[in-house]
N, C-alpha and C positions, 0 to 999 in steps of 0.2 A: 442246846449250847452248854448244858451243864446245870449245876445247882445255882441258886440265887446269887451266892457270893461270887462264884466263877463267872456268871453272866455279867454281873456288875463290873468285875475286873476286866473282862474282855472288852466291854463297851468303853470303859475308862481309858484303857490302853489305846484302843482304836481312835477315840476322840483326840488323844494326844497326837496321833499320827495324822488324823484328819485336819486338825488345826495347823500343824506344821506344813502339811501339803498345801493348804490354802495360802499360807505365807509364801511357800516356794513358787507357786504359779500365779499368785496375785489374787486379791479378794474378788474382783469382778470376773476374771476367767473361771475361778472356782465356782462362782454362782451360776455362770453359764452351764457348767457341768451339771449343777443341780437341775436346771431346766431340761437338759437332754435325758437325764436319768428319770425324772418325773414323767416326762413325755413317754418314755418307753414303758415305765411302770403302769401309767394310766392306759396306754394303748393295750397292754396285755390284759388289764382288768376288763376293758371294754370287750376285747376279743373273748375272754373267758366267759363273760355273760352271754355271749352269742353261741358258743360251741357246746355248751352244756347239754343241749338237746340233740346233739348229733350222736348217732350210734357208735359205740366203741370208744367214746371220749368222755372221761370223767369231768364233772363240773369244776373240779379243783385242779385240773391238769396244768393250768397256767398260773396257778396262785403262788407266785414266787415272792410277792411282797416287796418289789423293788422300790416303790414310792416311799413306803414307810421306813424300810430298813437301810436303804442306801441314799435315795434322793433327799429324804427328810431325816435321815439317821445320822450316825456318827462318822460317815464318810464324807458326803457332800451336803449334809444338812446346813442351811445358812447359819445356824447358831454355832456350828463347829468350823467348817472350812472358811466361809465368808468372814465370820467373826475373827478367826485366827489371822486372816489376811488383813482385816481392818486394824487389829491391834498391832500387827507387824508394821504397818504403815505409820501408825502413831509413834511407835518406837523408833523407826527409821527417821522420822521427821526431827527427832531430838538428837539422835546419835550420829546419823549419816545424812544430813540435809543435802550434801553435795551429790547424793545419788538421785535426786529428783530429775525427772525428764527435762530435756532442753525445752525452753520456752514455757515452763510451768509457772503460772502466775499466782497459783494458790499456795497455801502453806504446804510444805512437803509432806506433812502428816496426813494429808488428804488424798495422796496418790493411791488409788485402789486398782489401777489398770496394770501396774508393773509387777513383773515376777521378781522375786528376791533370790531365786536360785538355790544355792546350797550354803549360804552364810549361816553358820551354826547359831549365833546368838539371836538373829532375826527369826530363824525357824523355831528356836526354843520359846520365844515370845508367842509365836503362832500356836505352838503346841499347848502352852499354858492356858491361853485363852480359848482354844478349842475345847479343852477339858472343862474350863469354867463355864463355857456356854452350854455344854452337855449337862453339867450339874444344875445350872439354873433352870434349864428346860425340864429336867426330871423333877425338880422341886416344885415348879409351877404346875406340872401335871399332878403330882402327889397332893398338892394343896388345893386342887380343883379351882385354881384361879380362873375366872370366867373370861378368858381371852385366849388368843393364839399363843401357846407357850413358846413356839420357835421365834416368832416375831418379837415377843417380849424379851426373850433371851438375847436376841441380836441387839436390841436397844440397850439392855442393861450392860452387856459386855463392852459396848462402844463407850458408854459413859464411864464405866470403870477404867477403861484404858486411858481416858483423858485424865482421870484422877491419878492413876498409877504413874503416868509419864509427865505430869506437871503442866498440863494444859488447863486453861479456864474451863469450868464446867459448861458455861453458856457463852461467856465472852461479852465484850462491851461493843454495842453497835456504833458504827462510824457515822450513821445518819441520825435522824430524829428519833427513831425507835428501832426495835428488832425487826419490824416489818418493812422498814425503809430500804429499798433496793437502789435508791438513786446514787449512792456512792459507787456502786458497780456500774450503773449506766453512764456515769460521768468519768469512769476510769480512774477514780481516786485511789491513791496508793498510800501505804504506811510502812514504816521500817519493820523489818523482821530481824529479831535478835536471837531466836532459838538456834542453838547449835553453834553460836559464835561466828556465823558467816554474815557479812555485811551485804544486805540487799533489801529490796522492798517487795511487797506483795500487794495484791488488791485489798483495799480497805474493807470491802464487803464481798463475800464469796458465795453467791447462790449455788445451790446443789447442781443445777444444770443451767448453763447459760442460754440454752435454747428452750427451756421449759420452766419458766418461773413467772411469766406474765399471767395474770388471772384469766384473761380471755383464752389464751392458748391452753392453760391447764384445764379449764372448763370444757373446751372443745375436745381435747384428747380424752378427758374423763367420760364424756358422753359416748364417744366412739368406742373406747375400750370396754366400757360397761355394757354397751349393747352387744358387742362381740362376745364378751364373757358370758352374758346371759344366754345368748343363742347357742354357744358351744355346749353349755350345760343342758339346754333343752334338747339338743340333738344327740348327746352322748351319755348324759347322766353323770358326767365327771365334773366335779367342782374344780379340780386342779389342772385340767387340760389347758384351759385358757391361760392360767398362770404359767404353765410350762412353756407354752408357745411364746408368751411375752418374754420370759426369761431367755429362751433360745435366741430371740431377736437381738439380745444384747451382745451376741457374737459380733455383730457389725459395729457396735459401739466400741468394743475392745479393739477392733481392727482399724478404728479411726474414722468411721462414718459419723461425722460430727453431730448431726441433728436427729439421730435415732431417738425416739421418745422412750422413756422408761415407764412401763405400763403394768407390771405384774401385780401391783397392789390394786390397780384399777380393774383388770380382768377378773382377778380373784373375787373382789367384792361385787362385780357384776354377776358372777355365778352365784354368789351367796344371796344377792338380792332376788335373783330368779327363783332360787330354792324357797325363799320365804314367801314370795308372791304366789308360787304354785300351791302353797298350803291354803291360800285364801281365795284364789280365783282360778277358774278354768280357762280364762281368756289368755291365749298365747300372746296376744298383742300387749296386754297389761303386764304379763310376766316379763316380756322383753323390755318394756319401758321401765319397769322397776329395776331391772338389771342396769339399764343406762343411768338411772338415778343414783343407785348405790355406787357405781363406778365413778360418777362425777363427784359424789361426796368424798369418796376415798382419795381421789386425786387432789381435791381442795384441801383435805386434812393433811395430806403429804406436803403440800406447799406451805401450809400454815406452820407445820412442825419444822420444816427446813429453815424457815425464816427465824425461828427461835433457837433451835438447837444445832443447826449446821452452819449457818452463814457467818457467824461471828467468832467462832473458835477455830482451833487448828487441826482438828481431826474429823474423820467421817463418822457421823451418826446417821444411820440410814433412814431417810424420809419414808420410803415405802414400808419398812418395818414399823415405823412409828404409826403410820396411817392404818396398817392392818391391826396393830395392837389396839388403837383407839376404837376403830370401827367394830372389832370383834368383842371389845368390852361391852359396847352398847348392845350388840346381838346377844352375847352371853347373859348379861344381866337382864335384858328384856325377856329372854326365854325363861330364866329362873323365876322372874316375877309373873310370868304368864301373860305378858303384854304382847309378845310375838309367839307364833306357834312352834318354832323350832330354833335350835342353836346352830343349824347348818352342820358344819363339819366338826364343831367343838365336841 
């Protein structure tokens, strides 16, 4: 791609475009593209590992690196495209609250399903935060921070967007504590003053209205973790389950209301299986550990949404927070020698 300076410049310019594109098509649709590209990239890598023994085909013939360069890179990497879309929504919630979808009961800064088209100022916000997300991710890698640098960047840019556009960093709970979801269950509302538009919104806004009860989160955590573990056992790909979960969000963007969000669950299910495989040869135990890790990740996602999502006016991604926390434990554990591998870190 050129020398070091040229490569950095190319990546920075592309990150600007990637963040703007995430704002143009919407944060969640951009993340769905992440899933499709990672799915293709992982599929090619699985195929590559199988064709290397065939006569006349070089082992690296399919090594195009789609997962790292495009799916998790400066085009559709969540820290670029999704982060740009999230920041654009935060900006829109302050500047153009009238653009929120009909019937939207949350703060307009939390709309991540809507495309913002070609409005220059909104796209500029997306571009700026796409570049910022790329820079944070690169700094996290260079500093060898023991966690997932992409997830960490997604969380950091979302919190910085709150500060940049004048939202409370955490917010004040309407119930007895940050963990109290009863105001949402009771339909309690409070005035919304941002943007100068007179209306009310729900007093407490859980990340997913169909996925916040502890029993349901635990159940989908077990299921997703088991599936993530099994997918890794069969394919050797840590990210294929993540990609499939992300692709399933296509239906959520199209309005299928109760589609669960599971990419943080299937990813940690695969990670758990990787760790277990280092310690045991029992495929049953490997699978069960995958289910355990998926459950833990799902529950951490719910804990973090109750603190950092439900009481302020913008989207801070619970799956990214869950992945960040879980992979800190994995990364530090590997550094200390408590666990045998850091999985994909």
